N, C-alpha and C positions, 0 to 999 in steps of 0.2 A: 482435335482432341486438346492439343497444346496451347491451340491458340487459344481457347478458351481459359486454359490456366493463365495464361499471361495477360489478354485482357481484362480478368478478373480483378488485376490489381489494384486499378483505378477505385475499388471501395476502399482501397486502406490510406489513399490521399488524404481525405479528412480527416482521421484518425491520426496521421502522421504530422498532421500542422498542426492540429489542433494539441496535440501533444508536446509538440516545440515550444508553442504559444503559454502552455504552461512551467514547462521549465526556466521559460525566460523569468517569467513569471513569482517563482520559486523564488528562484536566484534571487530576481530586484528586489522581493520581502526578506528574504535571509538578510544579503547584504544590508539591508539599510538598518537591521532589528539589531543586527549584530553589532555594529556602531554604535548605537544608543545604550548608555548604560541602563537598566532599570532602578527605579526611586529609593528600594528597597539596600541597594549596594548588596544583593545576594547573588550565587553562582547557583548554577545550573545545579552542580549536587549539591547545594545548602537546600533548595527550593524542592526537589526531587525526597530528599530526606525530610524535611518538615510535611511531605503532604502522604507520603510513607506513613511516617508515623501517625499522622492524624488521624489515619483510616485504620490503626490498630494492625498496618503490618511493618511492624520492627526488623521481621524474620528475613524480610525481603534485602538483599542486599544490593550495593551500587559500584559497577565497574566500570571504570576506566578504559576506552579502547581510542587506540594508533588509527588513524584513518580522516575519511571524508569526516568534515563536520555534520553532514546529513546523515550520517551514517551509525544510529542510535534504534536502539529497538529493547523491546519487552521479551523474554527468553521464560516461557512457562514449564521450560523440563527444568531447568536450575533456580525457578523463580527469583531471576535476576533481571532489576533495569542496569542498562548499558549503554553508557554514555561517549561519543566520542570526546576526544582530551578538550576540544572547542568548548561544548557543550557545558561537559563536568565543572571546567573551571574559571568560567569567564562570568561575570555579572552582568552581563549585556539581557535585552528585552526578551529577545530570539532565545538563549541559552536556556531561560526560565521555563519559556512555554514552550517550548521542546521539551525538555528533561520532564515538567507536568506532564505534558501528552503521553511519554510511555508509562507516566503514574498510572495513569487511568488506565491502562491495560492493563499492570498490574489488578487494580483494582477490582476490574471487568474478567478478570481471572478467578481474584479469591471470591468474589458475588456469584462467580457461576452465570455470566450473563450467557444467555443462548445463543445470538449470533457466534458470540466467539468459540464455544462447543463445535458450531457447526463447521465454523472455518477450520478448528485445529481439525476435524476428523476427513475433511477434503484436503488437509495438507499435503497424504500421498498419493491420493486419486490425483492431484496435480501436478503433483513433480512428475508422476508417469505420463498422465496424457500431455505434457508439454514436450514430454521428451518421444514420446510413441506418435503423437499427431499427425504429422507432416511423412515419417515415411511410411506411416500405414497409407496417407492419401496417396503419395507417390508409387507407392506396391499394388494399389488398388488399381491404379493408371493402367500400370505396365502389365499386369494379369489381365482386367477386363478384356482385353482382347482373345484371348487364348482358353479363358478358365473360368468358370461363373464363381469362383472363389474371389478373384476381381473385386467383386460389388461387395461382398462379404467384408474385406480388408478397408474398402474407400467407407463403407456404413460405421465402421469400426472407428477410423481414424474420424468422423463427422461427432460421434458421443464423447469424443478427446475435446472436440474444441467445446460442444457444450458443458462440459465438463469442467473448463476454464473459465469461462463468461459463468458459470454459476459461480465460482471461488469468487473473483472478481466480482460479483454483484452483493455475494456474502461479506466480502474484505469490505462494500464501501460503508454500508452502515455502523459498522465497527470502529472502521476509522474514525467515522463523525462524532459518534458517544464518547472515543475517548476524547478528542479534544474538547468536546462541550461538559465530561467531567473536569477535564483541566482547567478550563476557565472559569466554572463554578466553584471550584475547591481556592483557585487563585483568589478568587475575589472576597470569599467565606475566612482564609486563613490569613488574610491580609497581607499577599505577596508582591501583589502589585497596587499601584494608586490609580484614577482613572486613566491617566493616557499610558500607564504601562498595558493595558488591559486592553487599549482599541489599538494598541502594536500589536499585541499578541495572537485577536481576532483578524490580523491581517494574514501573519505569519501564518496561521493554522488553518484559513483559509484555503492558501495559495496551497498548504502542501496536500489538504481533502482534495484537491483541485488533480492532484497526478492520481488519485484512487480511478477521478472520475475516467478522466485519461486512460489507465490504462484497463476501465471495463471498454470503453469505445473501442480500441487499440483491438481488444480481445472478440470483440460483436462485430467488429470491420471482418476481422480474420475468420469467423464462423461465418457471415454470411459469402465471404468469397468463397468458400470450399461448396456451402450447397449450391450458387451460381455454377461453378465447377463441376457438379453432379448433375445441376440441370442440361448442361451445356454435353452432358456425358447422354443423358438420356435423352 
């Protein structure tokens, strides 16, 4: 039984390698374009504020965060764009495009973009599923030799993995759409020149691949538990 548990880990290796490649790629892109000033001399905050105001979102405030430069997010609960201090205050190509990406999420929220509503609905389910999946799987394995409830717990654990995969599947188009909105608005609002735009595309494309990697990892984990289930059968 546990032989299948350990041997099934091999399906995670490609996803792990892919994730490491993606992380290296985004760090390289971010490092490169953090050192290049944008042609307009504007900060991430100024770009975000301009884009928000141009879309009638004057009520959305922008907060500055202490922490990692890549820790940036839009919070639909407080209707705020939250930027790391580096992104907020620097006038680099990377700062502007990342700030505008987060504004893209604010626009999605304001326009009731359907995938965003779906992702937000999945958040509490996903939080539970991520915490409960492996405990349920392991409980199912331990109980399967003594009671019929083992299979029930195992199957519930599988459904938890399915929920996580679904969340990442919905998240991917949300993130791609936010980047697309950012690039379109940056050009329309004259926040970038052609060189800035090309660099922004590279940064946002690299960032998007992190969500592809997350989906691949979640899918590999689901395949793994299905293999474990097959070995049990």
